[in-house]
C-alpha positions as CSV (number, residue, x, y, z in Angstrom):
1,M,0.1,0.0,0.2
2,N,1.0,3.5,-0.4
3,G,0.9,4.8,3.0
4,Q,-2.9,5.9,2.7
5,N,-5.5,4.5,4.3
6,A,-6.8,1.9,1.9
7,I,-9.4,-0.8,2.4
8,E,-8.3,-3.8,0.8
9,F,-11.0,-6.4,-0.5
10,A,-11.1,-10.6,-0.9
11,P,-11.5,-11.9,-4.1
12,M,-14.8,-12.6,-4.5
13,G,-15.8,-16.6,-4.3
14,D,-17.7,-18.9,-6.7
15,Q,-20.8,-18.1,-4.2
16,D,-20.4,-14.1,-4.4
17,H,-20.2,-14.3,-7.9
18,L,-23.4,-16.5,-8.0
19,A,-25.7,-14.0,-5.9
20,S,-24.2,-11.0,-7.8
21,L,-25.2,-12.4,-11.0
22,R,-28.3,-12.9,-9.7
23,L,-28.9,-9.8,-8.3
24,A,-28.0,-8.0,-11.5
25,H,-30.8,-9.4,-13.1
26,S,-34.6,-10.1,-12.0
27,E,-35.1,-12.7,-14.5
28,I,-32.9,-15.0,-12.7
29,D,-34.9,-17.2,-10.2
30,C,-31.5,-19.5,-9.7
31,A,-27.4,-19.7,-10.2
32,M,-26.0,-22.2,-9.5
33,L,-22.5,-24.5,-9.9
34,S,-23.2,-28.2,-10.5
35,D,-20.6,-30.9,-10.5
36,L,-21.4,-33.4,-13.5
37,R,-19.7,-36.3,-12.9
38,A,-21.3,-36.3,-8.7
39,R,-24.4,-35.0,-10.7
40,T,-25.1,-32.8,-7.8
41,V,-25.2,-29.1,-7.0
42,L,-22.0,-27.4,-5.4
43,R,-23.4,-23.8,-5.1
44,A,-26.4,-22.1,-5.8
45,S,-28.0,-18.4,-5.2
46,S,-31.7,-18.0,-5.7
47,H,-34.4,-15.5,-4.4
48,I,-36.2,-18.1,-2.1
49,D,-34.9,-21.0,-0.8
50,Q,-34.9,-23.9,-3.0
51,P,-35.2,-27.7,-2.1
52,Q,-32.3,-29.5,-2.2
53,E,-34.1,-32.0,-4.1
54,L,-34.6,-29.8,-7.0
55,L,-31.3,-28.4,-7.7
56,D,-29.9,-31.7,-7.5
57,E,-32.8,-32.9,-9.8
58,L,-31.2,-30.1,-12.3
59,G,-27.5,-31.2,-11.9
60,R,-28.4,-34.4,-12.8
61,A,-30.2,-33.1,-15.9
62,A,-27.6,-31.1,-17.2
63,A,-25.0,-34.3,-16.3
64,M,-27.7,-36.5,-18.3
65,F,-27.6,-33.9,-21.1
66,F,-23.4,-33.2,-21.6
67,G,-23.5,-37.3,-21.2
68,D,-21.0,-39.0,-19.2
69,R,-18.3,-38.4,-21.5
70,F,-19.2,-35.4,-22.1
71,G,-18.7,-34.6,-25.7
72,D,-18.0,-31.5,-27.4
73,R,-21.3,-30.2,-26.0
74,C,-20.8,-27.2,-24.2
75,E,-24.2,-25.2,-23.7
76,F,-27.9,-26.6,-23.7
77,C,-31.4,-24.8,-22.9
78,L,-34.7,-26.6,-21.5
79,V,-37.8,-24.6,-21.9
80,T,-40.8,-25.4,-19.7
81,P,-43.4,-23.4,-18.9
82,S,-42.5,-23.1,-15.1
83,R,-39.0,-22.0,-15.9
84,T,-36.0,-21.8,-18.5
85,L,-32.6,-23.3,-17.4
86,V,-29.6,-22.4,-19.4
87,A,-26.6,-24.6,-18.8
88,R,-22.6,-24.4,-19.9
89,R,-20.2,-26.4,-18.8
90,L,-17.0,-24.3,-17.1
91,G,-13.1,-25.0,-17.9
92,A,-10.9,-27.4,-19.7
93,D,-11.8,-30.5,-17.9
94,G,-15.6,-30.0,-18.2
95,D,-16.4,-31.4,-15.2
96,T,-18.3,-28.3,-13.6
97,A,-21.1,-26.6,-15.1
98,L,-23.5,-23.2,-14.8
99,L,-26.5,-23.6,-14.9
100,V,-29.3,-20.2,-14.8
101,V,-33.0,-20.6,-14.3
102,F,-34.6,-18.1,-15.5
103,A,-38.6,-16.7,-15.5
104,P,-40.5,-19.1,-18.2
105,D,-40.8,-15.8,-20.6
106,V,-37.2,-14.7,-20.6
107,D,-35.9,-13.8,-23.9
108,L,-33.9,-17.6,-24.9
109,G,-31.5,-15.3,-26.7
110,W,-30.5,-13.3,-24.0
111,A,-30.4,-15.7,-21.1
112,R,-28.2,-17.8,-23.4
113,T,-26.0,-14.5,-23.9
114,T,-26.2,-13.7,-20.2
115,T,-25.2,-17.4,-19.2
116,A,-22.0,-17.2,-21.1
117,E,-20.9,-14.1,-20.3
118,A,-21.1,-15.2,-16.6
119,C,-19.0,-18.2,-17.5
120,G,-16.0,-15.7,-17.2
121,Y,-16.5,-15.3,-13.9
122,F,-15.9,-18.2,-13.0
123,E,-13.0,-19.5,-15.7
124,S,-11.1,-17.0,-14.3
């Protein structure tokens, strides 16, 4: 430091990034990181408490879509009457995915772009 009173901020962790993403966009109901190999959600940020069973169900859906070998798919979208889910694999190993649950009437193009841009926070 240069001798002045300065505040040092700790780097944001994954949980902070998930919360920031969700709070920045009212269309996002829940943002989570999922371990594709374990087929479970590692961390989540939601406007309301989500049952762990629901989160894990979404994590399993992502793992099944990406496949056991994970193939070359990097993204998938699932649109239902109650939600729009966008999932993107993270990192070089592809074992983790960012899953974002949007309101059902969200513009899918915007949702995909928002999710893709958010991946950068978790890959750095």
